[in-house]
N, C-alpha and C positions, 0 to 999 in steps of 0.2 A: 585765202583759205579760211573756210567757215569752222564753226563749232558744232557738234551734234552730239548731245548727251554727254557734254564736258570733254569730248575728245576731238582733236583736230581731224578735218575730212580733207585728205591730200588731193583728191579728185572729186569735183563737185558732182553731186547727184543731178543728172540732166532731167528735168521736169517738163513735160511737153504739155502745155496748158491748151485744152481744146474747149473753150468756153465762147458761147454764142453772145451774150451780153458783153458789150466792150467795158463797159464800167467795172464789172465783176472781174473780166479777164485782166484788165490793167491793175486792180487792187491786188488780185492775187500774185501777179507778177512783181509789183512792188514789194510786197510783203516777203517774197522769197528772196529778192536781192537784198533787201535791207535787213532781215532777220538775223543774218550771220549763221544761218543753217547748213550751209554747204551745199546750196541748191543753185542751180543754173537754168532759169526758166526759159523757155522758147514758146512764143504765143501763136495760136491759130484759132480763128472764130469757128471752123468747121472740121469735121473728120477728113473732108475732101482735101483741104488745104494742109491737113497735118501729114497726110500720106507720104508725100515726099520725104519729110524730115524722118519719119519711122523708117522708110527705105533706106535712107542713108545712115541708119545707126545713130540717130541724134538724141535718142531717149532712152532713159532708164525707168522712167515711170510716165503713164499717161494719167492726167488729171482731167477728166471730162466732164461736162454736163450730161444731163439725160438724153439731150438730143444726139450728143456725140456718141453715147453708148448705144442708143437704138440704131443709129447709122451703122455702127460696127457690127452689131448683131444682125442687122439686115444684109450684111455683106459690102458694106460701103468700103472695105479695105480688102477685097478680094484679091489674092496673089501677093500680099504684102505679109512676109512670115512674121515680121517684127509686131505687126497688129495683133497676132495671137500669142506671142511669147513675152512681149512687155507687160509688166503689171498694170492693170487699169484699176483707177480709183474712181468711183462715180460720186460727183457732187449732187447732192440732193437738198432740196430747200427745207427749212424747218418744217417739222410736223409730218415728214414723209417716212417714218420710221418702218411702216408696215410695208411700203413698197420697197424700201432698203432690205428688209428682211427676206423678201421674196427674191431679191436679185442674188443674195448670197446663198439662199437654199437651192436654187437652181443653177448655181455655179457659174453665172455669166458675169461675175465681177470679182475681183480680188479683194477690193476694199470699198467701203462707203464712208463718205465724208460729209458731215453736215455743212452745208455751204455758209451758215451764218456763224459757224464756230471755228473757222479753220485756224485763227491765231492760237487757239489751244491745242488743237488736235492734230496739225501738220507735223510738229516735231516728231509725235509718236509714229505717224505715217512714214516719215523719211528714215527714221530709224529701223523699221520693218524693211525698208528696201537696202540700206546700208547692209543690214545682217544678210539678206539674200545675196548681195554681191559678194561678200566675204565667203559665204557658205560655198558659192560657185567656184571661188579660187580654191578653196580647201579641197572640192572634190576633184578638180583638175590636178592639183598637185598629188592627190591620192592615187590616181589613175596612172600617173607618170611614175609613182613610186613603186607601186605593186603589180600594174598590169604589164609595164614596159620594162621597169629596170630589172625585176627579178628574172624573166626570160633571158634578157640581154646578158645578165651575169653567168646564167647557165650555159648559153652559146659560147660565151667567151672561155669559161673553165673547161667544157669539154673539148673545144678545139686545142686549147693549150695542152690537155692531157694527152691527147692523140699525138700531137707533135712530140711531146716529151717520151712517149713509149713506143711510138711506131717508128723504130730505126729502119726497119725495112720497107718503109713506105716508098713508093716511086717519087722521084724528084718533083716531077709536075704535081702530084697529090699535096706533097709538102708545101709547094709554093701556093697552091690555091688555100690550104688550111691557113698559111701564114697571112695571105690576104684576108680570110675572114676575121683572124685576130685583130689585124691592124683595123679593119673597118668596125669591128666591134667595140674597140677601144675608142675610136672616133665618136661613134654613135654613143656610147656611155658618157663621154664628156659632154656631149650635146645635151642629153637627158638631165644631167646633174646641174647644167648651167640654166637650162629651162626651169628646173625645180627650184633653183636659187632664185631667179628672177621671180617666180610666183610667189615665193615667200615673202618678198617685199610689197605684196597686195594685201596682205593680211594674216592672221595667225593660223598656220597650217598644222598644228598639233593634231594628235589622233583622237582627241576628245569629242571630235563632232559626229557627223553622220557615219554609219557603217558603210564599208565598201560597196559601190554599185547603187547607193541612194542617189536619184537625180537631183541636182542642185534646187533649192527652194522647197523640197518636200519637208512637211513638218511645220511650215509656215501657216497659221490659220487664216481662212478668209474671214474677215470680220468688220463690224463697223467699229471705226477707230473712235475711241472715247477718251 
């Protein structure tokens, strides 16, 4: 278990390194393993070789060089949904600040990382990814709590009221209402158990995003400094 911003990371952040230069790829991989940042690297020299890992859901972050970014932008991962949804951080060489700013301005990258300074900058980037993951769990739990549990409570309550007041109901109708009540109780228990399990993956208090806000919204695209 690694440490990130002074807190233990229960589940390693899976970083897919897509870097053409073998020396740089190996150095980044060693740093992620040895730094205690709670990251688990998977290495690939090109985007084409990284696509199977993305399709299998093995990445929380793509850390790729300009060649990987260009390949992605030109359709090198067509049909791979994860290639569009996993955050992409472009490694740029020192002195390429203007090029990095253009990538961010046109929305083609989530983060920019200066390749020569990753020892200082990677912790901040990984903290962004960890925050994004926790926000996703918060949103899922909120949907369960408000969009599923509330209507379910209404269904259960109304069925019970009809049973309690409908003394003249035909027996077949009463049986069906009783079945609805039993199924609603079972579903309510499943929803509560699922929310409880999600609470184990992060702080699910109501202080985060408003209901309906997609996970990750509000995290700025930026050059990590």
